[in-house]
VEXFI-830298 format. One line per field, with one value per atom (N, C-alpha, C, O): residue number from 1; residue in one letter; atom name; x, y, z. Coordinates in steps of 0.05 Angstrom, whole numbers, plus 5000, padded with zeros to 4 digits. Layout:
BEGIN
i = (NUM_...);
aa = (A_...);
at = (CA_...);
c1 = (X_...);
c2 = (Y_...);
c3 = (Z_...);
END
This chain:
BEGIN
i = (1_1_1_1_2_2_2_2_3_3_3_3_4_4_4_4_5_5_5_5_6_6_6_6_7_7_7_7_8_8_8_8_9_9_9_9_10_10_10_10_11_11_11_11_12_12_12_12_13_13_13_13_14_14_14_14_15_15_15_15_16_16_16_16_17_17_17_17_18_18_18_18_19_19_19_19_20_20_20_20_21_21_21_21_22_22_22_22_23_23_23_23_24_24_24_24_25_25_25_25_26_26_26_26_27_27_27_27_28_28_28_28_29_29_29_29_30_30_30_30_31_31_31_31_32_32_32_32_33_33_33_33_34_34_34_34_35_35_35_35_36_36_36_36_37_37_37_37_38_38_38_38_39_39_39_39_40_40_40_40_41_41_41_41_42_42_42_42_43_43_43_43_44_44_44_44_45_45_45_45_46_46_46_46_47_47_47_47_48_48_48_48_49_49_49_49_50_50_50_50_51_51_51_51_52_52_52_52_53_53_53_53_54_54_54_54_55_55_55_55_56_56_56_56_57_57_57_57_58_58_58_58_59_59_59_59_60_60_60_60_61_61_61_61_62_62_62_62_63_63_63_63_64_64_64_64_65_65_65_65_66_66_66_66_67_67_67_67_68_68_68_68_69_69_69_69_70_70_70_70);
aa = (M_M_M_M_I_I_I_I_V_V_V_V_C_C_C_C_V_V_V_V_C_C_C_C_H_H_H_H_N_N_N_N_V_V_V_V_S_S_S_S_D_D_D_D_R_R_R_R_T_T_T_T_I_I_I_I_R_R_R_R_A_A_A_A_A_A_A_A_I_I_I_I_D_D_D_D_A_A_A_A_G_G_G_G_A_A_A_A_T_T_T_T_S_S_S_S_L_L_L_L_S_S_S_S_E_E_E_E_I_I_I_I_R_R_R_R_A_A_A_A_Q_Q_Q_Q_F_F_F_F_N_N_N_N_V_V_V_V_G_G_G_G_A_A_A_A_C_C_C_C_C_C_C_C_G_G_G_G_K_K_K_K_C_C_C_C_L_L_L_L_P_P_P_P_S_S_S_S_A_A_A_A_K_K_K_K_A_A_A_A_L_L_L_L_V_V_V_V_S_S_S_S_E_E_E_E_H_H_H_H_Q_Q_Q_Q_Q_Q_Q_Q_A_A_A_A_T_T_T_T_A_A_A_A_T_T_T_T_R_R_R_R_F_F_F_F_T_T_T_T_A_A_A_A_L_L_L_L_R_R_R_R_R_R_R_R_E_E_E_E_L_L_L_L_V_V_V_V_A_A_A_A_A_A_A_A);
at = (N_CA_C_O_N_CA_C_O_N_CA_C_O_N_CA_C_O_N_CA_C_O_N_CA_C_O_N_CA_C_O_N_CA_C_O_N_CA_C_O_N_CA_C_O_N_CA_C_O_N_CA_C_O_N_CA_C_O_N_CA_C_O_N_CA_C_O_N_CA_C_O_N_CA_C_O_N_CA_C_O_N_CA_C_O_N_CA_C_O_N_CA_C_O_N_CA_C_O_N_CA_C_O_N_CA_C_O_N_CA_C_O_N_CA_C_O_N_CA_C_O_N_CA_C_O_N_CA_C_O_N_CA_C_O_N_CA_C_O_N_CA_C_O_N_CA_C_O_N_CA_C_O_N_CA_C_O_N_CA_C_O_N_CA_C_O_N_CA_C_O_N_CA_C_O_N_CA_C_O_N_CA_C_O_N_CA_C_O_N_CA_C_O_N_CA_C_O_N_CA_C_O_N_CA_C_O_N_CA_C_O_N_CA_C_O_N_CA_C_O_N_CA_C_O_N_CA_C_O_N_CA_C_O_N_CA_C_O_N_CA_C_O_N_CA_C_O_N_CA_C_O_N_CA_C_O_N_CA_C_O_N_CA_C_O_N_CA_C_O_N_CA_C_O_N_CA_C_O_N_CA_C_O_N_CA_C_O_N_CA_C_O_N_CA_C_O_N_CA_C_O_N_CA_C_O_N_CA_C_O_N_CA_C_O);
c1 = (5016_4999_5020_5041_5010_5025_5017_4994_5037_5028_5035_5018_5056_5062_5060_5078_5035_5033_5049_5051_5060_5074_5101_5113_5112_5137_5138_5159_5115_5115_5133_5152_5121_5135_5110_5087_5120_5099_5103_5123_5081_5089_5112_5125_5114_5138_5163_5181_5167_5191_5197_5220_5174_5175_5186_5206_5171_5176_5205_5219_5213_5238_5259_5277_5256_5273_5275_5297_5251_5249_5264_5280_5259_5275_5304_5318_5314_5344_5353_5376_5334_5346_5333_5338_5316_5301_5287_5276_5285_5270_5250_5241_5244_5228_5216_5226_5197_5182_5204_5209_5217_5233_5255_5261_5264_5287_5271_5284_5246_5229_5229_5234_5221_5217_5243_5243_5266_5290_5299_5315_5293_5304_5282_5290_5258_5242_5222_5202_5226_5214_5180_5163_5177_5149_5138_5145_5116_5100_5115_5108_5133_5146_5128_5131_5109_5090_5066_5065_5046_5017_5015_5001_5030_5027_5006_5001_4993_4966_4976_4961_4999_5012_5022_5023_5028_5040_5025_5039_4999_4987_4990_4992_4992_4995_5025_5032_5039_5072_5077_5093_5064_5068_5054_5062_5034_5023_5040_5042_5051_5072_5094_5103_5105_5127_5117_5126_5096_5084_5085_5096_5071_5067_5089_5091_5110_5136_5147_5158_5144_5159_5142_5154_5117_5101_5108_5110_5113_5120_5149_5155_5168_5196_5192_5204_5177_5173_5162_5172_5142_5129_5151_5153_5165_5183_5203_5213_5213_5239_5225_5239_5200_5189_5192_5203_5179_5180_5207_5211_5225_5252_5264_5276_5259_5265_5251_5265_5229_5212_5228_5232_5234_5248_5275_5281_5289_5317_5316_5334_5295_5293_5281_5288_5267_5256_5279_5278_5297_5318_5337_5356);
c2 = (4978_4997_5022_5021_5046_5068_5085_5091_5091_5112_5138_5154_5150_5175_5177_5170_5187_5190_5212_5212_5230_5252_5246_5258_5221_5215_5182_5172_5170_5145_5127_5113_5129_5113_5090_5097_5065_5046_5038_5045_5023_5012_4993_4992_4976_4957_4973_4965_4994_5011_5019_5019_5028_5041_5016_5017_4995_4970_4963_4961_4960_4951_4973_4964_4996_5017_5013_5014_5007_5003_4974_4973_4953_4932_4934_4918_4952_4960_4979_4988_4986_5001_5028_5039_5038_5065_5060_5037_5081_5073_5099_5099_5116_5137_5148_5143_5162_5176_5194_5194_5209_5227_5218_5231_5193_5179_5170_5169_5163_5155_5178_5177_5201_5227_5239_5252_5234_5242_5228_5239_5198_5178_5182_5180_5187_5187_5210_5208_5232_5256_5252_5266_5231_5227_5247_5253_5259_5283_5310_5330_5310_5339_5351_5375_5341_5355_5362_5382_5348_5356_5344_5356_5320_5316_5296_5288_5288_5269_5240_5225_5233_5209_5204_5181_5227_5228_5208_5190_5209_5189_5157_5139_5154_5126_5117_5094_5134_5128_5126_5109_5142_5143_5119_5111_5106_5084_5059_5042_5057_5035_5037_5015_5058_5060_5048_5026_5059_5049_5020_5007_5010_4982_4968_4952_4973_4962_4962_4942_4986_4987_4972_4964_4968_4952_4921_4907_4912_4887_4878_4855_4900_4895_4892_4874_4907_4903_4880_4867_4868_4844_4819_4799_4823_4799_4799_4778_4828_4829_4817_4804_4821_4814_4783_4771_4768_4739_4726_4708_4739_4728_4730_4712_4755_4756_4736_4727_4728_4710_4679_4662_4675_4649_4647_4627_4667_4669_4664_4651_4677_4677_4648_4637_4638_4609_4587_4566_4592_4573_4568_4553);
c3 = (5001_5002_5002_5014_4985_4983_5009_5014_5025_5046_5040_5049_5027_5017_4986_4970_4979_4952_4936_4912_4952_4943_4933_4916_4949_4947_4937_4931_4935_4927_4946_4939_4971_4994_5001_5006_5001_5007_5039_5052_5051_5073_5078_5099_5054_5055_5055_5070_5042_5045_5070_5079_5085_5112_5131_5146_5128_5145_5144_5164_5116_5110_5126_5140_5124_5138_5166_5178_5178_5208_5215_5233_5201_5202_5201_5214_5185_5180_5201_5201_5220_5241_5251_5272_5233_5235_5259_5262_5280_5303_5310_5333_5294_5299_5269_5247_5274_5252_5237_5213_5256_5246_5225_5206_5231_5217_5193_5172_5191_5167_5147_5123_5163_5150_5137_5116_5151_5133_5117_5102_5112_5094_5069_5046_5074_5047_5045_5030_5058_5059_5061_5051_5077_5086_5102_5125_5087_5103_5095_5107_5077_5071_5053_5050_5040_5020_5033_5048_5029_5041_5070_5087_5076_5108_5113_5136_5089_5099_5105_5117_5100_5101_5133_5143_5145_5174_5191_5201_5195_5211_5206_5223_5180_5173_5177_5182_5175_5176_5206_5214_5222_5251_5263_5285_5253_5258_5255_5273_5231_5224_5241_5248_5248_5273_5293_5300_5306_5330_5334_5353_5311_5312_5315_5334_5296_5297_5326_5336_5342_5364_5385_5405_5384_5400_5399_5418_5369_5365_5373_5379_5373_5383_5412_5424_5426_5459_5462_5480_5449_5457_5451_5466_5429_5426_5445_5454_5454_5474_5503_5518_5508_5533_5532_5550_5507_5505_5512_5528_5496_5498_5527_5538_5538_5565_5585_5603_5582_5600_5589_5606_5569_5563_5577_5590_5573_5588_5620_5632_5632_5662_5666_5687_5651_5657_5653_5665_5636_5627_5649_5645);
END
């Protein structure tokens, strides 16, 4: 799905950047100019970053529980 129409940035592109180490919306904006034109994409981009942060926290918690139980 295209998140930023102005700069043709997809959700896959944003997810790949997050997987490669981007940790904030500011970093995504700096890499891809997301939100630099009309700004309508910012809520969707912010949601993608937030979802990734939550998923990472959940995975970390699960790994931590496994290590403590071992």
